[in-house]
N, C-alpha and C positions, 0 to 999 in steps of 0.2 A: 817821554821820559822825565821824571821829577827833579826838581832842581836841586843839586847836591848840597847847596848850601842851607837849605831848609830841612832835609831829610837825612840825618847822620846817624849812623849806627855801625858799631865793629863788625867784624868777620865772625865773630863767636855768636853774637846776636842774631845775625842773618841766617846763620846755620840752624841755631835752635827754632828760629821761626819758620825756616822751610820744612822741617820736621815735625812741627806741631799740627794738630788737627785743623787749625783755622788756615793753614794754607795747602789744602787738600788740592792737589792736581785733578785728582778724580773729578772734584767739583768743577773744574775749569773744563775738562775734555768732554766729560758726559753730560754736562749741564745739570747736575743734581747734586745734593749734598749727602754726607753719609752721616748717619746717627750712631750714636754710641762711640766707644772708644775703639782705637785700632788693637788688635792682638799681636804683641811684639814677643819676639824671642828674649828670653832672661839675659842672654849674653850681651845684648845691645843696650847700651845706656843712653839715655835722652837727657840731657842737662835741662836744670830748670831754666825758665825764661828769665833774663835779667834786664833790669832797666837800663835805658841808653845813657850813655856818658854824655855830659855836657862839654864838647870840646871847644866851645866858645866860637867866634868867627873865623877860626882857622879854616882854610880851604879842607875839604875832604879828599883823601885820595882815590881818583878815579881811574887810575891807571889799568885797573882790571876790569873796568866797565866797557862793553861793546855796544854801540848803537846802530839797530836795524829798524825796517819799517814795521808798522803795525802788522801781525799776523791776522790772518782771517779768522772769523769767529769759529769757536770749538764746535765739534760735531754734535748737534744736538738731537740727530735722528734716532738714537736710542734711549732717549730720556726716560721713556715709559716702561723701560724693559728691566726685569729684576733677574736674578740669577735662578728663581724657579721657573719663570715662564719664558726664559730667553730662547730656549730651543723652540718653543712652539710658535714664538712670535717672529723669530728669525726668518720663516718662511713668507712672512707678510711684509719683510721690509721694502720699502719702496726705493727703487734704484735711483730716481732722479734725484732724492734727497741726498743720499750718500755720495753720490758722484760729485755733486756739487760742493758738499760740505768739506771733502776732504781733499780736494784738488788744490793742494797748496805747498808752499816750500816746507821742508822738515824744520821743526823748531823744537828745542829742548825744553822740558817743563821747568827743569832746574833753574833756568836762566832769567826766570821772571823777575822783574822789578817789583819791590813790595811797596808801591807808592800809594795804594789804595787797597781796601778790603774786599772789592768786587773784583773777582777773578777775571771777568770778561773785560775789565778796563785795564788790565796789567799789561805792560809793554814788554815784550820779549826781548831778550838779548841773545845774540849768537856769537859764539866765540870765533876768533881768528882761524884761518886755514891750519896754521902752524899747531895751535891748541887741539884742534878738532882731530888732525891726524895722529897727534901723540895720544889722544884718548883711545881712539878705536884701533890702535895699532895690535892691541891683545885680541881683538874680536873681529877676526877675519870674514865673519858672515855680513859685517857693515860696510865691507870694500865693496864699492858698486861702480861699473862703468857708467860714467854720466851720459854717454851716447846710447847706452841700451836701455830704450825705453820699454822691453819688455813685449810680452805677446798682448795684444788690445783685448784679449778676452780676461785679462787679469784686472778685473773692476775692483772698486771698493766693496761692493756688494758681495762679489763673489769671495774676495779675500777675507771678509769679517766671517762670512758663513763658513768658508771652509776651514778657517782656523778655529772658530767655536764648536763645529762639528766634531773636529778632531780632538779638542781639548776635553769635550765632554765624556770622551770614551776613557779618560783617565779615572782612576780611583781618587778619593779624597785625599789619601795620604800623597799619591802621585803629583795631583794637582798642587798640593802644598809646597812640595819640593820642586815643582816647575816655577812657582810664584817665586820662592825663595832665590833661584838661580837667577830670576829676572832682577831682582833686588840688587844681588851681588855683582852680576855681570855689567848691568846697565845702570849704574847710579846716576848717570845724568838725565835718565828718564823717569827713574823709579827712586826718588830721594827718600822714601818711607817705605815700610814693609807692605807690599800689596795683598798681604793675606786677607784683608777684609774686604778687598775689591770683589764684586761678583763678576761672572764672566763678560758681561757687556761691557763695564768699566774697563776690565782688564785688556781686552782686544781693542776696544775704542782708544785705550792710552797707547798701544803698539802704533797703531794706525795715524795717530796725531804726531807722533814722534819720528816715525820712519816711513819709508815708501813702502808701497805693497810688496814689492819684491822682496825687499829686507825683511819685512814682517813674516814673509813665509819661511824665509832662510833663517831666522831667529828660532821661529817655532820648531822647525826641523832639527836645528843644531842642539836645542834644549832636550828634546825628545830622544836624540841619539845619546846623550849623556845619561838619560834615565834609562836608555837601554830598550827603548819602545820602537824597535825597527819596524815592526808591523804598522804602527801607526804613522811612521815616517813613510813607508810605501803607500799606506793610505792617502796621505796628503798630497804625495807626488802624483799618485795616479789621478787624484781629484782635479789637479791642474792639468795633467794631460788630457782626461775627458772634457774639461772645460775647454781647452784649446781645440780639440777635435769638434765638438759642438758648435763652437763660434765660427769654425771656418765652413762646416757642413751648412750652417745657417746662411752665410753669405752666399754659396752656391745656390740654395734652394729659394732664397730670395729672388734671386736674378732668374730662376726658371720658373717660379709660380707666382712671383709677386704682382706681375702684370699680365693684362690679356690684350689681345689684338682684335679690335673690331672696326670693319671698314677702313684698315690701314692705319688705323689710330691706336696708339697704346695708351691704357689707362690702368690705374691701380685695381687690382683684383677685388678688393673690399667695397669698390664704388660700384662694379658691376654685380656682385654676388647676391642673389636672394635665397632664402632658405627653402629647402628641398624637402618633399614629403618622402619620409622613408620609414615604413612601417617594420615593426619586428617580425613580421612573419614573412615567408617566401612563397613562391608558386602562386602568386596572387592573379596571374593571368593579366589580359590587358585591361584598360580602363574602358568600361563599354557604355559609358554615358553617350546618348545620342540625341540628336535634335529631333527625329521624327519617331523612331522605333523605341520600344520597351524591350530591351534585350536582358534576359537572364543572366545571373552570374554563370560563367562557362564552367561548372563543375570544378573550378579551382579552389584554393583555400578559402574556406568560409569564415575563418576566425579573423576578427577585425584587428587584433594586434595593438601594439602600443606605439605612438609615434616616437621615432628617434630623431636625434640630430646627429651630426658628423662627430660630435664629441663624445657620442655613446659607443662607437664603433670600437671594441676591445679596450673600453674604458677600465680604469681600476676598479670601480664598483661592479662592472659586469664581469671582470676577470675574478672576483671574490666569489662569485655565486657560480661560476662554471669553471670546468677544468680544460676547456676547449680553447687553444689558443690560435686557431685558424678561422677566418671569417671570409665568407664569399660573397661578393657584393654583386649583384645581378640588375638586370633592368633593361627595358626595351631601348632600341637605338635611339640616341637623342633624348634620354630621360635625365641625364645629368650625372653618370657614374664618374667620369673623369672630373667635372667640377667639384663632386662631393670630395674626391681624393685631394684636390687642390686646396679645398676649404680645410681638411683635417691637417694637412702640412703646414699651411699658413698660422693654424690655431696653435700648433706645437711651436713654432717659431716664435711667436708672440707671447708664448705663456698662458695661452687661453684655453688650453685643453690638452690632455695626455700628457700631464705633467709627471706623471710616473714613469714615462719612457724616457730613457737618456738618449737614445737614437732613432731617428726614423730615416729609412733609406728607401725612397720611391724608385722602383725599377720598371721602366716602361718596356713592353715586350717588343716594340719597334726598335729599342737600344739594344736588347738582349738577341736580336737577330744577327748581330755581328759576331756572336760567339757561338753560333751554329757550327757544329761539327769539330769543335775545338774541345781539348780536355782542360777544363777550366773549373775551379771551384766557386762556389757562391761568393766568398769572402775574396776570393781574386778579382771577381767582376765588381764587387763594392769598393776594393781598393781602386781599382781602374777608374771607375765612374766618379768617385769621391777619394781623391788622393789624401786627403789629410787623415783619414782612418787608418794610414799604415803606421801612426803612432800607438794605436790601441795595442794592448798586450792580449795573450792569448787567455789570460786569467778574467779578462773582461766580458768574454762570452760564457763564462760560468757563474759569474757573480750574481747574487740574489739582487743587489742594489744596481745592476746596470741592465735594464730591459732594453731590448731592440726590436723595433718593428721594422718588418719589411713589406712593403706595398707593391704589389705586381699588377701594375696598370695596364689594361687592355688584353686580357687574357685571350680574348677572340680574335686578336691580331697574330697570334702564334699560329703559324701554317703547319708546322710538324705536329705529329700526334703526341700527345702526352703518355707515357709509359707508366702507368701506376701499377702494374702487377710486376714486371721484370725489373725488381728493384732488390736492394739489398740494405741492411741496416747500417748507418754510420753513425759517428759519435762525435767526429770532428768537424769544425767549420770549414776546414780546408780540405775535405775530401772531394772528389770531382764527380762521384755518382749522383745520379738524380735520388731525390732523398724524400719525396713524397709517398708513403706507402699506400696502397689501393685501399686499405680500410681506415685511413685517418679520418677521425670525426671532426666535423666543422660545423660552426653556425653559419646560417644564410639569411640575408636581409635583401630587400626589392627596393631600389630606388624608383620612385613613381612620377618624379618630375616636380613641378611647382603645385603648390596648393593655390587655392582661390585668391587670396590677398596679394600672393606673390606674382601672380600674372601682371597684375596693375603695378606693382612696385617695380617689377624688372623694366618696364617701359619708361617709368619715371627717372629710374636710374640711367637708363640707356640714352634718353635724349636730353641734351644741355638745356633747351628751350623747354619751360613748361607748358607752353602751348601746343607745341608739337607732340608732347607726350599725350595730353589729353584728347588731341584729335585722333591719335591712334587707338588710345584705350576706347575712345566712343566708337570707332570704327570696330574695333574687336566685339565690343558688346553689342553691337547692332546685328550681329550674326551669330546664332548659337554655335553653329559648328566651328566657327573659328575660335570661339571663346573657349569651347571644349578642347580643340587640338592644341591650344597655348599652354596646356599642362605640360607639353614638351618643351624644354628649353631651347632645342634645336628649331622647332617650328617658330617660336617667339623670335629666335634669332633672324630667321628669314622674313618674317612680317618687318622687323625693325629695320633692316637692310634696305627693303624695297622702299620702305616709306622714308628713310633718310635719302635715298637717290631721289624721290619725288619732291620732296621738301628742297632739295638743292637745286633741282632743275627748274621747279615751278614756284616755289617760295610756300611759305607756312600756309598762309591764307588762300593762295590760289590753287593750291594742289589739290586735284580732284582724285579722291580715294574710291577705287572701284569696290562694289560689293560682290564681285566675282571670287568664288573660292577655287576655282579651278586653276588659276594661275598660280597661287601660292602651293598648293598640292603639286603641281606639275614641278616647281622648283624643289619641293621636299623630295619627291621621286629622283629626279636627277642628282640630287645632293647624296642621296643613300647609295644609288647604284654606281656612283662614280667617285665621288669624294671620300665617302664612307668606306667604299669597297678597295679604294685605291691604296689605302694603308694596311688592308689585311690580305689581299690577294692580289695578282698581276691584272692590270687593265685587260678587259675582254674588248673585242671588236664589236662593232655596232651590230653585226649579223647575230652574234653570240648574245649578246646584250638584247636584241629584239625576240631572238627564239626563246630565252629564259623568260621574258616579260609576258609573251604570249602563251606560254605553259602555266605561269602563275596566274595570269590574268583570266585564262579558261576556267581554272578551278575556282577562282573567286566569282566568275560570272555564275557557274553553275551551283555553288552554294549560297549565292543570294537568291537565286530564284526559288529555292528550297527553303529560304529563311534559315539557313544554317551558318553559324560563324565560328564553329569549332572545326577543325579539320583533323580526321581521325586517320589512322595509317593505311587503312584501305583507299580513303580518298586520295592521299598523297601518291601511293603507289600507282594509282590508275592516271593521275594527272601528269606524272613523270618529271617535275621540276627537281632541282637539286636542294637538298635540304640543307647543306652547308652555305650553299649560295644565298638561299632565302633567309637564312636566320643568322648566320655569321658575317658573310661577306657584304650582304646589302642592308641587312637589318630590317627588311620589309615585314618580316614574320619573327614570332617569338615562340620559345619553346618553354613549357612547364609541365609540372605534373599535377594530375588530377586524382581524386580518390572517390571513383563513383560507389565504391562498397568499401566496407571496414577494412577488409585485410586484403585490398586489391588496390594497386597503383598503376597507373598508366601516363606514359607520355604522349602529350599532344601538342599541336600547333595551333597558331592563330595567327591573323594580321596583327600588326602592332595597334590598330584601331578599326572598328568596323567600317569608318569612313575611308580608311586606305584600301579595305577590300572593295568598297564601292567604286572607288577610282580606279583600281586596277581591272575591274570588271567592264568599266566604261571604255578604258583604253584598249582593253580586249575587242570590244564590239567595234570601236572607231577604227583600229588597224586592220581589223578582219575585213571590214567592208573596202577601206581605202587601198589596201595593198592586194586583198584576194577578190574583191568583189562579192564578200559573203556577207548574209545578212544573219545574224546569229540568232535571230528570232524565228528564222524560217529555216527549220531543219530540212525541209525538201528542196531547198535550192540547190540546183546542180550546176548551173550555169556560171561559171567563174570569169569574170573580166579582168585580166591582169593588166595593169598600167592606165588603162583608160577607163574612167567611170562617167556614165551619162547622168544629168542632173536630176532626172525622174527616178533613177534606181537609188541616188543617195537620199533623196527625200523618203523613199519607201522605207529605209532604215529608221530615220526619226518618226515618220509617221507611225510605224510598228510599235516602237518604243514608247511613245507617248500612249498608245492604245493599251500596251501591256501594263503600263504603270498605273492607268486609271482602274484596271480590274483588280488591282491589290489594294484593298481598303486599309490594310495596316501600313501602307507606304514605303514597302520595302525596296522599291526600286525610285523612290522620290530622288534621293541624294545622286544615285546613279544616273537619272535623266538629267539633273542640273549638270554633271560632268561631262556628259555625252555632247550636250549643246554647247557647253562651254570650250569643248575642243575645237569648235568651228572658227572660233575667234582668232584674228591674225596672230597676235602676240604669244597665243598658246600653241598655235600651230607652228610657230617659228620655232618654239623650244622643242616639238616633237618631231621636227623634220628629219633629224638623224634616224629615226625608226620608222620612217615612211619609205616605201621604196617606189611609190607612184609619183609621177611628175603632174598629176591632175592639179587644174587649177579651177577654182570655184569662186569667182569673184563675188557672186551675190549670195554666198551662203549664209551670213548674217541675216540678211534681209528676208531671204527664203525661209529659214528656220523660225525667224520673229511671225512672219505672216501665218505659218502652221500653228503656232502657238496661240495667237490672237483669235484664229478661226476656232479652236477647239474651246478657247475661254467663251467665245460668243455662243457657241452652241450650248454649253451649259449642261452638258450631260452628266456631269458628275460635280456638281457645284461645291461639294466639300473639298474636292480636289483641286479647284482652281488656284488655290493659294500656291501650290507647288509650281503649277505653270507660270504664275507669275515670277516665282523665283527664278525659274529657268529664263525669263526674259531679261531678268537682271543679270545672267550670266552671260547674255549676249550684249550686255550693256544698254539694253532697253528698260527702262523703268516701267512700273506698273501704272503710274498715271498717264503716260504716253501710250500705253498699250490701251487703257480705256478710252482715250481720245479717238483712236483709231477704230 
């Protein structure tokens, strides 16, 4: 505060100066000056500025002065905005700046001391409580409970945007009247006519002088005086929607913001890697193979455009298509649920789908609790997200309130969906099923990780870079493992296993096996148990084994024929349950092929050719162990149940090796690796629930390794010896050791 003895002026001079252009409060608040003169009404007279009277050394009357602390700097976050571009730039206001700039005590611009021409150096005065109470007695909207902090969703950014958006709907004449009422009703904040102020300065001034809650109330009060009831409703509805969105975001952050890996929680953003999502569907399985050259399985031959999760029902996509329903498909473990999580979190952080007002994820495992009950979709949403009860019925018909529903895990719904026995509904509160059978929809196919994302996943998963590089080198050393790591689920199993090894043996001492059988066995058990458990009741080991034997027999028959597409006739002859194979366990996938121009056919395949080879090997292994049957010998009639002799067991492996050597295309190569790998103790322990025989074969690995070395030494098929060496690796015996023996 300036020394009163050195700066003296009378009240008239102070009033004239406060009304002059030199003391523009707009310059103080918005951080910019106004060019030109202000447009005033003729009825208001502004006196000419007089020279100060020299009152000599007599002390100046300072009884009407009030001393307070220095106010925070004016809000400068809107300094580059003008009335012409304010609407466009409001969308790009950065919340951190506005939240910080306007988090201050209320200060009235008319109380600035004029000790300097620099507005930002002016020191504010605040009147006493008695004076303030007398000033606002005629403006009840300024009365505010100091203990009422308001809803946390009412931020400076929201308040500024909401008021600006509302006032922009006024005509020029109505806006002029609004500004005039501000001047008349709140002279302590608008000491000169605000007619020349643009929208940014006007709202900025309000936020500088009053709390956010009071700013909204002032706006609504003046709009009511103008008779703009619809705009009042619009502003109130904006506040309600903002509150609902805030509360919804808090729930979704807790639900989707973290992932649990090996018992440890970590932010999802630290674990997520971009997924491969083509714009086409019915693409069939990924058929890249270490040995075989498999032609595309008559599935969609269109390449399609690569999409991100932000492209799913995006504003741009919605402009080009009238369809509002999209089906996201993909093999088990390909990342469909991960894609949903990414979409939701991007909406929360305003990184995508900003045209959508609300996103409601509804998991089918949550919807099971409503089976058999008469409940509307909106009733379910109210139950799962209670804050939505504040929304009005008009919100569901408004063009500016788009709502996205995400039904995650459709394959987890055990009841049959009825798309034909439906009736037309028009209200969100109706309780009938409301998807007509002829509803048009888009369909996209989640394919898993792209090549770079496989390695990125492991670098994110392991905290120690050395461990990540060890695992990446291990994956790249085996083409089959590298290919299968396109499935996020497979990557998770690999990472979990190596985290266990590193914890037990240390980073540098851990011995990473080159066996693929162990990881595939873990994948099988995950799919038929954990994956199945959330989709259908758990089966007994006997039923589980019977299903795998039927599916394995089909896999083995197709493998010998070099076939990787399951036709309807093949499926009917083998007898496994389609729903169990495709939906409950996820071992197979269903897609549509177009072998002819006007003909479509639903076909099945295994989620990857190597899964077909694994199941075929499992069928051969269990057939011999449980039934004494050699699947390569169709004339074997003698079945030994429970007790197997060593020489009979070796007959299976000897026959398998010979048959593998006969196929120059290598169609049984990976099958052979799996078959030998199943004799290893660690794999046998995992498969023991599927075995009915108590046979003990302590020298199985040594005997199998001796057979392979013998075949390599005979060198009858030199071009096939490479795969026999891979079989030795499955047994834990390296190629160098095999050569030395």
